[in-house]
C-alpha positions as CSV (number, residue, x, y, z in Angstrom):
1,M,0.0,0.0,0.0
2,K,1.4,3.4,-1.0
3,I,0.6,6.5,0.9
4,Q,1.7,9.9,-0.5
5,P,3.3,12.1,2.3
6,N,2.1,15.4,0.7
7,L,-1.6,14.5,0.7
8,K,-4.5,14.7,3.2
9,Y,-6.8,11.7,3.7
10,A,-10.4,11.2,4.7
11,S,-11.6,8.2,6.8
12,S,-13.7,7.2,3.8
13,D,-10.4,6.7,1.8
14,E,-10.4,9.7,-0.4
15,W,-7.2,11.8,-0.8
16,L,-6.8,15.5,-1.4
17,L,-3.9,17.4,-2.9
18,V,-4.3,21.0,-1.7
19,E,-2.6,23.7,-3.8
20,G,-3.7,27.1,-2.6
21,N,-7.5,27.1,-2.5
22,I,-7.8,24.2,-5.0
23,A,-8.1,20.6,-3.9
24,T,-7.6,17.7,-6.2
25,L,-9.6,14.6,-5.1
26,G,-9.1,10.9,-5.7
27,I,-9.3,7.6,-3.9
28,S,-6.4,6.1,-2.0
29,D,-4.2,3.1,-2.9
30,Y,-5.7,1.3,0.1
31,A,-9.2,1.9,-1.3
32,Q,-8.3,0.6,-4.8
33,E,-6.6,-2.4,-3.3
34,Q,-9.8,-3.3,-1.3
35,L,-12.0,-2.8,-4.4
36,S,-9.7,-4.9,-6.6
37,D,-10.2,-4.5,-10.4
38,V,-12.1,-1.3,-11.0
39,V,-14.4,-1.6,-14.0
40,Y,-16.5,1.6,-13.8
41,V,-16.2,5.1,-12.5
42,E,-18.9,7.7,-12.6
43,M,-18.8,11.2,-11.2
44,N,-22.3,12.5,-10.5
45,V,-21.2,16.2,-10.4
46,S,-20.4,18.7,-13.1
47,V,-18.2,21.7,-13.4
48,G,-19.8,24.6,-11.6
49,D,-21.7,22.4,-9.1
50,I,-21.3,23.3,-5.4
51,V,-20.6,20.3,-3.2
52,K,-20.9,20.1,0.6
53,K,-18.5,18.4,2.9
54,N,-19.2,14.6,3.1
55,S,-21.5,14.6,0.1
56,T,-21.4,11.8,-2.4
57,V,-19.8,12.9,-5.7
58,G,-19.4,9.7,-7.6
59,T,-19.2,5.9,-7.6
60,V,-16.4,3.4,-8.2
61,E,-17.4,-0.1,-9.2
62,S,-15.1,-3.1,-9.2
63,V,-15.6,-6.8,-9.9
64,K,-16.1,-7.2,-6.1
65,A,-18.1,-4.1,-4.9
66,A,-19.4,-0.7,-5.6
67,S,-18.2,2.2,-3.4
68,D,-19.3,5.8,-3.1
69,V,-16.8,8.6,-3.6
70,N,-17.3,11.4,-1.1
71,T,-15.9,14.9,-0.8
72,P,-14.3,15.7,2.5
73,V,-14.5,19.5,1.7
74,T,-17.1,22.1,0.6
75,G,-16.5,24.0,-2.6
76,K,-17.2,24.4,-6.3
77,I,-16.3,21.8,-8.9
78,I,-13.8,23.3,-11.3
79,E,-12.8,20.2,-13.2
80,V,-13.9,16.6,-13.6
81,N,-11.5,13.9,-14.9
82,E,-13.6,12.7,-17.9
83,A,-11.0,10.2,-18.9
84,L,-11.9,7.8,-16.0
85,S,-15.2,6.9,-17.6
86,S,-13.4,5.3,-20.5
87,T,-10.3,4.1,-18.6
88,P,-11.5,3.1,-15.1
89,E,-8.6,0.8,-14.6
90,M,-6.4,3.9,-14.1
91,V,-7.8,3.9,-10.5
92,N,-5.9,0.7,-9.9
93,S,-2.7,1.5,-11.8
94,D,-2.3,5.2,-10.9
95,P,-4.6,6.2,-8.0
96,F,-2.5,9.3,-7.1
97,G,-1.8,10.4,-10.6
98,A,-3.9,9.9,-13.8
99,A,-6.9,8.7,-11.7
100,W,-7.6,12.0,-9.9
101,M,-11.3,12.5,-10.0
102,L,-12.3,16.1,-9.3
103,K,-10.8,19.5,-8.7
104,I,-12.6,21.6,-6.1
105,E,-12.3,25.3,-5.4
106,L,-12.4,25.3,-1.6
107,S,-15.1,27.4,0.1
108,N,-13.9,26.6,3.6
109,P,-10.1,25.8,3.6
110,E,-10.2,25.2,7.3
111,E,-12.0,21.9,6.6
112,I,-8.6,20.5,5.5
113,N,-7.6,20.5,9.2
114,D,-10.2,17.8,9.8
115,L,-8.4,15.3,7.5
116,M,-5.6,12.9,8.4
117,D,-2.0,13.4,7.3
118,A,-0.1,10.5,5.7
119,K,1.2,9.1,9.1
120,A,-2.3,9.1,10.7
121,Y,-3.8,7.6,7.6
122,E,-1.2,4.8,7.5
123,K,-2.0,3.9,11.1
124,Y,-5.8,4.1,10.4
125,C,-5.4,1.6,7.5
126,G,-3.2,-0.6,9.6
127,D,-5.8,-0.7,12.4
128,R,-8.5,-1.8,9.9
129,S,-6.6,-4.7,8.4
130,H,-6.0,-6.6,11.7
């Protein structure tokens, strides 16, 4: 399991890369490993939509299960990774790179403080797998 030190993590296994007031969202390596082979990704938000913290913004389906994608922050959708609908397997091969899902302009940057850093997330994942 890979954990990127520069990201913030939600307990629902999404990651955020925060650059100024823009957050890029994806699902963690732990999440994609649990799902196994991802066969379908759907984002149910569009550019310009306002999303609230902890709302569902999409679905990832694998051969084993379907899982909601939630946003751990409030803000406006400024970009959706349209490539994932035709290449959902990128979630497995590059969860921290090509498989980013959304870019969100933060309405309340303080919400980032509610997320885990890499060390806390690593412990959280370890605690769940015992």
